[in-house]
MARKEDO-443247 format. One record per residue (C-alpha): z, x, y negated; residue in one letter; chain; residue number from 1. Coordinates in nm, 2 decimals, decimal comma, always signed. Layout:
@w Z | u X | v Y | rest a | kette A | nr NUM
...
This chain:
@w +3,04 | u -0,05 | v +3,26 | rest x | kette A | nr 1
@w +3,17 | u +0,11 | v +2,94 | rest x | kette A | nr 2
@w +3,04 | u +0,45 | v +3,06 | rest x | kette A | nr 3
@w +2,70 | u +0,30 | v +3,12 | rest x | kette A | nr 4
@w +2,70 | u +0,14 | v +2,77 | rest x | kette A | nr 5
@w +2,80 | u +0,48 | v +2,62 | rest x | kette A | nr 6
@w +2,51 | u +0,65 | v +2,80 | rest x | kette A | nr 7
@w +2,27 | u +0,38 | v +2,69 | rest x | kette A | nr 8
@w +2,39 | u +0,40 | v +2,32 | rest x | kette A | nr 9
@w +2,35 | u +0,78 | v +2,33 | rest x | kette A | nr 10
@w +2,00 | u +0,76 | v +2,47 | rest x | kette A | nr 11
@w +1,91 | u +0,49 | v +2,22 | rest x | kette A | nr 12
@w +2,04 | u +0,70 | v +1,93 | rest x | kette A | nr 13
@w +1,85 | u +1,01 | v +2,05 | rest x | kette A | nr 14
@w +1,53 | u +0,80 | v +2,07 | rest x | kette A | nr 15
@w +1,58 | u +0,68 | v +1,71 | rest x | kette A | nr 16
@w +1,65 | u +1,03 | v +1,59 | rest x | kette A | nr 17
@w +1,33 | u +1,15 | v +1,76 | rest x | kette A | nr 18
@w +1,13 | u +0,87 | v +1,59 | rest x | kette A | nr 19
@w +1,28 | u +0,95 | v +1,25 | rest x | kette A | nr 20
@w +1,19 | u +1,32 | v +1,29 | rest x | kette A | nr 21
@w +0,84 | u +1,23 | v +1,39 | rest x | kette A | nr 22
@w +0,81 | u +1,00 | v +1,09 | rest x | kette A | nr 23
@w +0,92 | u +1,28 | v +0,85 | rest x | kette A | nr 24
@w +0,66 | u +1,51 | v +1,02 | rest x | kette A | nr 25
@w +0,40 | u +1,25 | v +0,94 | rest x | kette A | nr 26
@w +0,50 | u +1,19 | v +0,58 | rest x | kette A | nr 27
@w +0,58 | u +1,55 | v +0,48 | rest x | kette A | nr 28
@w +0,20 | u +1,64 | v +0,45 | rest x | kette A | nr 29
@w +0,16 | u +1,34 | v +0,22 | rest x | kette A | nr 30
@w +0,43 | u +1,48 | v -0,01 | rest x | kette A | nr 31
@w +0,27 | u +1,82 | v +0,00 | rest x | kette A | nr 32
@w -0,07 | u +1,67 | v -0,10 | rest x | kette A | nr 33
@w +0,10 | u +1,51 | v -0,39 | rest x | kette A | nr 34
@w +0,25 | u +1,84 | v -0,49 | rest x | kette A | nr 35
@w -0,09 | u +2,00 | v -0,45 | rest x | kette A | nr 36
@w -0,23 | u +1,76 | v -0,71 | rest x | kette A | nr 37
@w +0,05 | u +1,83 | v -0,95 | rest x | kette A | nr 38
@w +0,00 | u +2,21 | v -0,91 | rest x | kette A | nr 39
@w -0,38 | u +2,16 | v -0,96 | rest x | kette A | nr 40
@w -0,32 | u +1,99 | v -1,29 | rest x | kette A | nr 41
@w -0,08 | u +2,26 | v -1,41 | rest x | kette A | nr 42
@w -0,35 | u +2,52 | v -1,33 | rest x | kette A | nr 43
@w -0,61 | u +2,33 | v -1,54 | rest x | kette A | nr 44
@w -0,80 | u +2,18 | v -1,24 | rest x | kette A | nr 45
@w -0,71 | u +1,81 | v -1,29 | rest x | kette A | nr 46
@w -1,05 | u +1,66 | v -1,20 | rest x | kette A | nr 47
@w -0,91 | u +1,33 | v -1,10 | rest x | kette A | nr 48
@w -1,20 | u +1,12 | v -1,24 | rest x | kette A | nr 49
@w -1,45 | u +1,26 | v -0,99 | rest x | kette A | nr 50
@w -1,21 | u +1,21 | v -0,71 | rest x | kette A | nr 51
@w -1,15 | u +0,85 | v -0,81 | rest x | kette A | nr 52
@w -1,52 | u +0,77 | v -0,81 | rest x | kette A | nr 53
@w -1,57 | u +0,93 | v -0,47 | rest x | kette A | nr 54
@w -1,27 | u +0,73 | v -0,33 | rest x | kette A | nr 55
@w -1,40 | u +0,40 | v -0,46 | rest x | kette A | nr 56
@w -1,77 | u +0,45 | v -0,35 | rest x | kette A | nr 57
@w -1,73 | u +0,63 | v -0,02 | rest x | kette A | nr 58
@w -1,38 | u +0,69 | v +0,12 | rest x | kette A | nr 59
@w -1,22 | u +0,35 | v +0,07 | rest x | kette A | nr 60
@w -1,53 | u +0,15 | v +0,19 | rest x | kette A | nr 61
@w -1,55 | u +0,38 | v +0,50 | rest x | kette A | nr 62
@w -1,19 | u +0,31 | v +0,59 | rest x | kette A | nr 63
@w -1,25 | u -0,06 | v +0,57 | rest x | kette A | nr 64
@w -1,56 | u -0,04 | v +0,79 | rest x | kette A | nr 65
@w -1,36 | u +0,17 | v +1,04 | rest x | kette A | nr 66
@w -1,06 | u -0,06 | v +1,06 | rest x | kette A | nr 67
@w -1,18 | u -0,42 | v +1,00 | rest x | kette A | nr 68
@w -1,47 | u -0,42 | v +1,25 | rest x | kette A | nr 69
@w -1,22 | u -0,42 | v +1,54 | rest x | kette A | nr 70
@w -0,92 | u -0,61 | v +1,39 | rest x | kette A | nr 71
@w -0,80 | u -0,88 | v +1,64 | rest x | kette A | nr 72
@w -0,71 | u -1,22 | v +1,50 | rest x | kette A | nr 73
@w -0,47 | u -1,47 | v +1,68 | rest x | kette A | nr 74
@w -0,19 | u -1,71 | v +1,61 | rest x | kette A | nr 75
@w +0,07 | u -1,45 | v +1,56 | rest x | kette A | nr 76
@w -0,18 | u -1,25 | v +1,35 | rest x | kette A | nr 77
@w -0,21 | u -1,54 | v +1,12 | rest x | kette A | nr 78
@w +0,17 | u -1,54 | v +1,07 | rest x | kette A | nr 79
@w +0,16 | u -1,18 | v +0,97 | rest x | kette A | nr 80
@w -0,10 | u -1,25 | v +0,72 | rest x | kette A | nr 81
@w +0,09 | u -1,54 | v +0,58 | rest x | kette A | nr 82
@w +0,40 | u -1,33 | v +0,53 | rest x | kette A | nr 83
@w +0,19 | u -1,06 | v +0,37 | rest x | kette A | nr 84
@w +0,07 | u -1,32 | v +0,11 | rest x | kette A | nr 85
@w +0,42 | u -1,45 | v +0,06 | rest x | kette A | nr 86
@w +0,53 | u -1,09 | v -0,03 | rest x | kette A | nr 87
@w +0,23 | u -1,03 | v -0,26 | rest x | kette A | nr 88
@w +0,26 | u -1,36 | v -0,45 | rest x | kette A | nr 89
@w +0,64 | u -1,32 | v -0,49 | rest x | kette A | nr 90
@w +0,59 | u -0,97 | v -0,62 | rest x | kette A | nr 91
@w +0,32 | u -1,09 | v -0,87 | rest x | kette A | nr 92
@w +0,55 | u -1,37 | v -1,00 | rest x | kette A | nr 93
@w +0,86 | u -1,14 | v -1,04 | rest x | kette A | nr 94
@w +0,64 | u -0,87 | v -1,19 | rest x | kette A | nr 95
@w +0,51 | u -1,12 | v -1,44 | rest x | kette A | nr 96
@w +0,85 | u -1,25 | v -1,52 | rest x | kette A | nr 97
@w +1,00 | u -0,91 | v -1,58 | rest x | kette A | nr 98
@w +0,71 | u -0,80 | v -1,79 | rest x | kette A | nr 99
@w +0,74 | u -1,11 | v -2,01 | rest x | kette A | nr 100
@w +1,11 | u -1,06 | v -2,06 | rest x | kette A | nr 101
@w +1,04 | u -0,69 | v -2,16 | rest x | kette A | nr 102
@w +0,77 | u -0,80 | v -2,41 | rest x | kette A | nr 103
@w +0,50 | u -0,58 | v -2,25 | rest x | kette A | nr 104
@w +0,15 | u -0,59 | v -2,38 | rest x | kette A | nr 105
@w -0,12 | u -0,73 | v -2,16 | rest x | kette A | nr 106
@w -0,24 | u -0,40 | v -2,01 | rest x | kette A | nr 107
@w +0,11 | u -0,29 | v -1,91 | rest x | kette A | nr 108
@w +0,20 | u -0,63 | v -1,79 | rest x | kette A | nr 109
@w -0,11 | u -0,64 | v -1,56 | rest x | kette A | nr 110
@w -0,02 | u -0,30 | v -1,42 | rest x | kette A | nr 111
@w +0,34 | u -0,40 | v -1,37 | rest x | kette A | nr 112
@w +0,23 | u -0,72 | v -1,18 | rest x | kette A | nr 113
@w +0,01 | u -0,52 | v -0,95 | rest x | kette A | nr 114
@w +0,26 | u -0,24 | v -0,86 | rest x | kette A | nr 115
@w +0,52 | u -0,51 | v -0,80 | rest x | kette A | nr 116
@w +0,30 | u -0,70 | v -0,56 | rest x | kette A | nr 117
@w +0,07 | u -0,45 | v -0,37 | rest x | kette A | nr 118
@w +0,23 | u -0,20 | v -0,13 | rest x | kette A | nr 119
@w +0,13 | u +0,12 | v +0,02 | rest x | kette A | nr 120
@w +0,09 | u -0,05 | v +0,35 | rest x | kette A | nr 121
@w -0,16 | u +0,19 | v +0,50 | rest x | kette A | nr 122
@w -0,10 | u +0,55 | v +0,38 | rest x | kette A | nr 123
@w +0,28 | u +0,53 | v +0,41 | rest x | kette A | nr 124
@w +0,30 | u +0,21 | v +0,62 | rest x | kette A | nr 125
@w +0,09 | u +0,32 | v +0,92 | rest x | kette A | nr 126
@w +0,28 | u +0,64 | v +1,01 | rest x | kette A | nr 127
@w +0,62 | u +0,47 | v +0,94 | rest x | kette A | nr 128
@w +0,54 | u +0,17 | v +1,16 | rest x | kette A | nr 129
@w +0,39 | u +0,38 | v +1,44 | rest x | kette A | nr 130
@w +0,70 | u +0,61 | v +1,43 | rest x | kette A | nr 131
@w +0,94 | u +0,32 | v +1,48 | rest x | kette A | nr 132
@w +0,74 | u +0,05 | v +1,66 | rest x | kette A | nr 133
@w +0,46 | u +0,24 | v +1,84 | rest x | kette A | nr 134
@w +0,09 | u +0,14 | v +1,88 | rest x | kette A | nr 135
@w +0,18 | u -0,23 | v +1,92 | rest x | kette A | nr 136
@w +0,35 | u -0,23 | v +1,59 | rest x | kette A | nr 137
@w +0,06 | u -0,04 | v +1,43 | rest x | kette A | nr 138
@w -0,17 | u -0,33 | v +1,52 | rest x | kette A | nr 139
@w +0,05 | u -0,57 | v +1,32 | rest x | kette A | nr 140
@w +0,06 | u -0,32 | v +1,03 | rest x | kette A | nr 141
@w -0,32 | u -0,30 | v +1,02 | rest x | kette A | nr 142
@w -0,35 | u -0,68 | v +1,01 | rest x | kette A | nr 143
@w -0,09 | u -0,70 | v +0,72 | rest x | kette A | nr 144
@w -0,27 | u -0,42 | v +0,54 | rest x | kette A | nr 145
@w -0,64 | u -0,54 | v +0,58 | rest x | kette A | nr 146
@w -0,60 | u -0,92 | v +0,54 | rest x | kette A | nr 147
@w -0,30 | u -0,90 | v +0,30 | rest x | kette A | nr 148
@w -0,28 | u -0,59 | v +0,08 | rest x | kette A | nr 149
@w -0,65 | u -0,49 | v +0,07 | rest x | kette A | nr 150
@w -0,78 | u -0,84 | v +0,04 | rest x | kette A | nr 151
@w -0,54 | u -0,91 | v -0,25 | rest x | kette A | nr 152
@w -0,64 | u -0,58 | v -0,42 | rest x | kette A | nr 153
@w -1,01 | u -0,67 | v -0,40 | rest x | kette A | nr 154
@w -0,96 | u -1,03 | v -0,53 | rest x | kette A | nr 155
@w -0,65 | u -1,05 | v -0,73 | rest x | kette A | nr 156
@w -0,66 | u -0,69 | v -0,84 | rest x | kette A | nr 157
@w -1,00 | u -0,73 | v -0,99 | rest x | kette A | nr 158
@w -0,91 | u -1,05 | v -1,17 | rest x | kette A | nr 159
@w -0,57 | u -0,92 | v -1,31 | rest x | kette A | nr 160
@w -0,72 | u -0,58 | v -1,42 | rest x | kette A | nr 161
@w -1,00 | u -0,76 | v -1,61 | rest x | kette A | nr 162
@w -0,74 | u -0,98 | v -1,77 | rest x | kette A | nr 163
@w -0,52 | u -0,68 | v -1,85 | rest x | kette A | nr 164
@w -0,81 | u -0,50 | v -2,01 | rest x | kette A | nr 165
@w -0,83 | u -0,78 | v -2,27 | rest x | kette A | nr 166
@w -1,17 | u -0,90 | v -2,15 | rest x | kette A | nr 167
@w -1,27 | u -1,26 | v -2,19 | rest x | kette A | nr 168
@w -1,49 | u -1,24 | v -1,89 | rest x | kette A | nr 169
@w -1,62 | u -1,57 | v -1,74 | rest x | kette A | nr 170
@w -1,53 | u -1,67 | v -1,38 | rest x | kette A | nr 171
@w -1,90 | u -1,59 | v -1,30 | rest x | kette A | nr 172
@w -1,86 | u -1,24 | v -1,44 | rest x | kette A | nr 173
@w -1,53 | u -1,18 | v -1,25 | rest x | kette A | nr 174
@w -1,68 | u -1,31 | v -0,92 | rest x | kette A | nr 175
@w -1,98 | u -1,08 | v -0,98 | rest x | kette A | nr 176
@w -1,75 | u -0,78 | v -1,02 | rest x | kette A | nr 177
@w -1,57 | u -0,87 | v -0,71 | rest x | kette A | nr 178
@w -1,89 | u -0,91 | v -0,52 | rest x | kette A | nr 179
@w -2,02 | u -0,57 | v -0,64 | rest x | kette A | nr 180
@w -1,70 | u -0,39 | v -0,58 | rest x | kette A | nr 181
@w -1,79 | u -0,13 | v -0,31 | rest x | kette A | nr 182
@w -1,47 | u -0,19 | v -0,09 | rest x | kette A | nr 183
@w -1,54 | u -0,57 | v -0,10 | rest x | kette A | nr 184
@w -1,90 | u -0,52 | v +0,01 | rest x | kette A | nr 185
@w -1,76 | u -0,30 | v +0,30 | rest x | kette A | nr 186
@w -1,52 | u -0,58 | v +0,39 | rest x | kette A | nr 187
@w -1,80 | u -0,84 | v +0,41 | rest x | kette A | nr 188
@w -2,02 | u -0,60 | v +0,62 | rest x | kette A | nr 189
@w -1,73 | u -0,52 | v +0,85 | rest x | kette A | nr 190
@w -1,66 | u -0,90 | v +0,91 | rest x | kette A | nr 191
@w -2,03 | u -0,97 | v +0,97 | rest x | kette A | nr 192
@w -2,05 | u -0,68 | v +1,22 | rest x | kette A | nr 193
@w -1,71 | u -0,75 | v +1,38 | rest x | kette A | nr 194
@w -1,69 | u -0,58 | v +1,72 | rest x | kette A | nr 195
@w -2,02 | u -0,39 | v +1,67 | rest x | kette A | nr 196
@w -2,03 | u -0,02 | v +1,72 | rest x | kette A | nr 197
@w -2,27 | u +0,19 | v +1,51 | rest x | kette A | nr 198
@w -2,47 | u +0,47 | v +1,67 | rest x | kette A | nr 199
@w -2,26 | u +0,78 | v +1,74 | rest x | kette A | nr 200
@w -2,37 | u +0,99 | v +1,44 | rest x | kette A | nr 201
@w -2,30 | u +0,69 | v +1,20 | rest x | kette A | nr 202
@w -1,96 | u +0,62 | v +1,36 | rest x | kette A | nr 203
@w -1,87 | u +0,99 | v +1,31 | rest x | kette A | nr 204
@w -1,98 | u +0,98 | v +0,95 | rest x | kette A | nr 205
@w -1,78 | u +0,67 | v +0,88 | rest x | kette A | nr 206
@w -1,48 | u +0,83 | v +1,05 | rest x | kette A | nr 207
@w -1,51 | u +1,15 | v +0,85 | rest x | kette A | nr 208
@w -1,55 | u +0,97 | v +0,52 | rest x | kette A | nr 209
@w -1,25 | u +0,74 | v +0,60 | rest x | kette A | nr 210
@w -1,04 | u +1,05 | v +0,68 | rest x | kette A | nr 211
@w -1,10 | u +1,18 | v +0,32 | rest x | kette A | nr 212
@w -0,92 | u +0,88 | v +0,16 | rest x | kette A | nr 213
@w -0,56 | u +0,97 | v +0,22 | rest x | kette A | nr 214
@w -0,58 | u +1,34 | v +0,09 | rest x | kette A | nr 215
@w -0,81 | u +1,26 | v -0,20 | rest x | kette A | nr 216
@w -0,60 | u +0,96 | v -0,32 | rest x | kette A | nr 217
@w -0,26 | u +1,15 | v -0,31 | rest x | kette A | nr 218
@w -0,41 | u +1,46 | v -0,47 | rest x | kette A | nr 219
@w -0,56 | u +1,24 | v -0,75 | rest x | kette A | nr 220
@w -0,23 | u +1,07 | v -0,82 | rest x | kette A | nr 221
@w -0,06 | u +1,41 | v -0,83 | rest x | kette A | nr 222
@w -0,32 | u +1,54 | v -1,07 | rest x | kette A | nr 223
@w -0,26 | u +1,25 | v -1,31 | rest x | kette A | nr 224
@w +0,12 | u +1,20 | v -1,29 | rest x | kette A | nr 225
@w +0,33 | u +1,35 | v -1,56 | rest x | kette A | nr 226
@w +0,70 | u +1,28 | v -1,54 | rest x | kette A | nr 227
@w +0,74 | u +1,36 | v -1,90 | rest x | kette A | nr 228
@w +0,51 | u +1,07 | v -1,99 | rest x | kette A | nr 229
@w +0,71 | u +0,83 | v -1,79 | rest x | kette A | nr 230
@w +0,99 | u +0,79 | v -2,05 | rest x | kette A | nr 231
@w +0,80 | u +0,51 | v -2,22 | rest x | kette A | nr 232
@w +0,78 | u +0,32 | v -1,90 | rest x | kette A | nr 233
@w +1,13 | u +0,37 | v -1,74 | rest x | kette A | nr 234
@w +1,22 | u +0,00 | v -1,75 | rest x | kette A | nr 235
@w +0,90 | u -0,15 | v -1,61 | rest x | kette A | nr 236
@w +0,89 | u +0,12 | v -1,34 | rest x | kette A | nr 237
@w +1,25 | u +0,06 | v -1,24 | rest x | kette A | nr 238
@w +1,18 | u -0,32 | v -1,23 | rest x | kette A | nr 239
@w +0,87 | u -0,27 | v -1,02 | rest x | kette A | nr 240
@w +1,05 | u -0,05 | v -0,77 | rest x | kette A | nr 241
@w +1,34 | u -0,30 | v -0,74 | rest x | kette A | nr 242
@w +1,11 | u -0,59 | v -0,70 | rest x | kette A | nr 243
@w +0,87 | u -0,42 | v -0,46 | rest x | kette A | nr 244
@w +1,12 | u -0,23 | v -0,24 | rest x | kette A | nr 245
@w +1,43 | u -0,45 | v -0,26 | rest x | kette A | nr 246
@w +1,38 | u -0,81 | v -0,37 | rest x | kette A | nr 247
@w +1,05 | u -0,89 | v -0,21 | rest x | kette A | nr 248
@w +1,15 | u -0,76 | v +0,14 | rest x | kette A | nr 249
@w +1,48 | u -0,94 | v +0,10 | rest x | kette A | nr 250
@w +1,29 | u -1,27 | v +0,04 | rest x | kette A | nr 251
@w +1,07 | u -1,20 | v +0,35 | rest x | kette A | nr 252
@w +1,37 | u -1,11 | v +0,56 | rest x | kette A | nr 253
@w +1,56 | u -1,43 | v +0,47 | rest x | kette A | nr 254
@w +1,25 | u -1,65 | v +0,53 | rest x | kette A | nr 255
@w +1,21 | u -1,49 | v +0,88 | rest x | kette A | nr 256
@w +1,58 | u -1,54 | v +0,95 | rest x | kette A | nr 257
@w +1,57 | u -1,90 | v +0,85 | rest x | kette A | nr 258
@w +1,26 | u -1,95 | v +1,07 | rest x | kette A | nr 259
@w +1,44 | u -1,80 | v +1,37 | rest x | kette A | nr 260
@w +1,25 | u -1,47 | v +1,35 | rest x | kette A | nr 261
@w +0,92 | u -1,36 | v +1,49 | rest x | kette A | nr 262
@w +0,78 | u -1,10 | v +1,73 | rest x | kette A | nr 263
@w +0,66 | u -0,90 | v +1,44 | rest x | kette A | nr 264
@w +0,97 | u -0,93 | v +1,21 | rest x | kette A | nr 265
@w +1,04 | u -0,56 | v +1,18 | rest x | kette A | nr 266
@w +0,69 | u -0,48 | v +1,11 | rest x | kette A | nr 267
@w +0,65 | u -0,75 | v +0,85 | rest x | kette A | nr 268
@w +0,98 | u -0,66 | v +0,66 | rest x | kette A | nr 269
@w +0,89 | u -0,29 | v +0,67 | rest x | kette A | nr 270
@w +0,54 | u -0,34 | v +0,53 | rest x | kette A | nr 271
@w +0,67 | u -0,58 | v +0,26 | rest x | kette A | nr 272
@w +0,91 | u -0,30 | v +0,15 | rest x | kette A | nr 273
@w +0,64 | u -0,03 | v +0,11 | rest x | kette A | nr 274
@w +0,62 | u +0,12 | v -0,24 | rest x | kette A | nr 275
@w +0,34 | u +0,06 | v -0,49 | rest x | kette A | nr 276
@w -0,02 | u +0,09 | v -0,35 | rest x | kette A | nr 277
@w -0,19 | u +0,42 | v -0,46 | rest x | kette A | nr 278
@w -0,52 | u +0,23 | v -0,50 | rest x | kette A | nr 279
@w -0,36 | u +0,04 | v -0,79 | rest x | kette A | nr 280
@w -0,30 | u +0,36 | v -0,96 | rest x | kette A | nr 281
@w -0,66 | u +0,47 | v -0,88 | rest x | kette A | nr 282
@w -0,80 | u +0,16 | v -1,04 | rest x | kette A | nr 283
@w -0,57 | u +0,18 | v -1,34 | rest x | kette A | nr 284
@w -0,68 | u +0,54 | v -1,39 | rest x | kette A | nr 285
@w -1,05 | u +0,44 | v -1,37 | rest x | kette A | nr 286
@w -0,99 | u +0,15 | v -1,62 | rest x | kette A | nr 287
@w -0,78 | u +0,37 | v -1,85 | rest x | kette A | nr 288
@w -0,52 | u +0,09 | v -1,86 | rest x | kette A | nr 289
@w -0,14 | u +0,16 | v -1,83 | rest x | kette A | nr 290
@w -0,22 | u +0,44 | v -1,59 | rest x | kette A | nr 291
@w +0,12 | u +0,62 | v -1,64 | rest x | kette A | nr 292
@w +0,32 | u +0,31 | v -1,55 | rest x | kette A | nr 293
@w +0,11 | u +0,26 | v -1,23 | rest x | kette A | nr 294
@w +0,13 | u +0,64 | v -1,14 | rest x | kette A | nr 295
@w +0,50 | u +0,65 | v -1,20 | rest x | kette A | nr 296
@w +0,57 | u +0,35 | v -0,97 | rest x | kette A | nr 297
@w +0,36 | u +0,51 | v -0,71 | rest x | kette A | nr 298
@w +0,50 | u +0,86 | v -0,73 | rest x | kette A | nr 299
@w +0,87 | u +0,76 | v -0,75 | rest x | kette A | nr 300
@w +0,82 | u +0,49 | v -0,49 | rest x | kette A | nr 301
@w +0,68 | u +0,76 | v -0,25 | rest x | kette A | nr 302
@w +1,00 | u +0,96 | v -0,29 | rest x | kette A | nr 303
@w +1,23 | u +0,65 | v -0,26 | rest x | kette A | nr 304
@w +1,05 | u +0,54 | v +0,06 | rest x | kette A | nr 305
@w +1,21 | u +0,82 | v +0,26 | rest x | kette A | nr 306
@w +1,54 | u +0,64 | v +0,21 | rest x | kette A | nr 307
@w +1,46 | u +0,28 | v +0,16 | rest x | kette A | nr 308
@w +1,21 | u +0,20 | v +0,43 | rest x | kette A | nr 309
@w +1,43 | u +0,34 | v +0,72 | rest x | kette A | nr 310
@w +1,72 | u +0,12 | v +0,59 | rest x | kette A | nr 311
@w +1,50 | u -0,19 | v +0,60 | rest x | kette A | nr 312
@w +1,37 | u -0,10 | v +0,94 | rest x | kette A | nr 313
@w +1,73 | u -0,06 | v +1,07 | rest x | kette A | nr 314
@w +1,82 | u -0,40 | v +0,92 | rest x | kette A | nr 315
@w +1,51 | u -0,59 | v +1,05 | rest x | kette A | nr 316
@w +1,54 | u -0,43 | v +1,40 | rest x | kette A | nr 317
């Protein structure tokens, strides 16, 4: 029996090693794209504004149309979404608390709240989840991302960014901005056309545009990120990373344990631990508001994720 256990443990370890190598293979191109953006800026080709506009008006809406039209909703799916919002609201509260204690101005406080709350649950989350949990786990990750992270970005992100910019916009104005936000329009269209397939050429166009999102976003972040400029934001960036990648997933993990666990526990904890969402940095760049803080949290979080996320996956099981 002990010999059989030894063989089982050896096979299980080999399988984990294979998944880890596969995950690194998936994430390494993302890091190289990031470096490409940094090199482009060094060479005087940092045209991040044009990339950001293309992302917001074409790439991001296309991804939403592609993913949300076929998302399946059930009882366990609702649990995933509820835990996503627990993580998001916990991050917002802790980000706000830390920013207030540091005496940040409104713009930097808004950026800190968003990078503490919204995670990179698709660009980094999807390959990591698929590597460790397979296609079944990826389904849960998509639900967490679409009905948690993306929805919060479109609604809470718009409101908080407007507030952070010092605007005294009325609720009508804010709602109008949300309604006219291209990714939000894409989400509504995707829900109205749930399960509907477009003609083949249109499907192909949507697929091609959606595929541009990851490379363009990561390159745009690399173009704008300057590590020398991060000295002013060391404390808020450190706070955001601790909240987003340590404290929030610990809260989610403890609630899951108290509740007796769930079929999607590992996926939920891993997604809650993902570093700051790159689209927060994109919106901060577009608004010209505390962009370095957001970019720093995204860039350093990407590097930290290679160590932190596998640890949470090992803990959550």
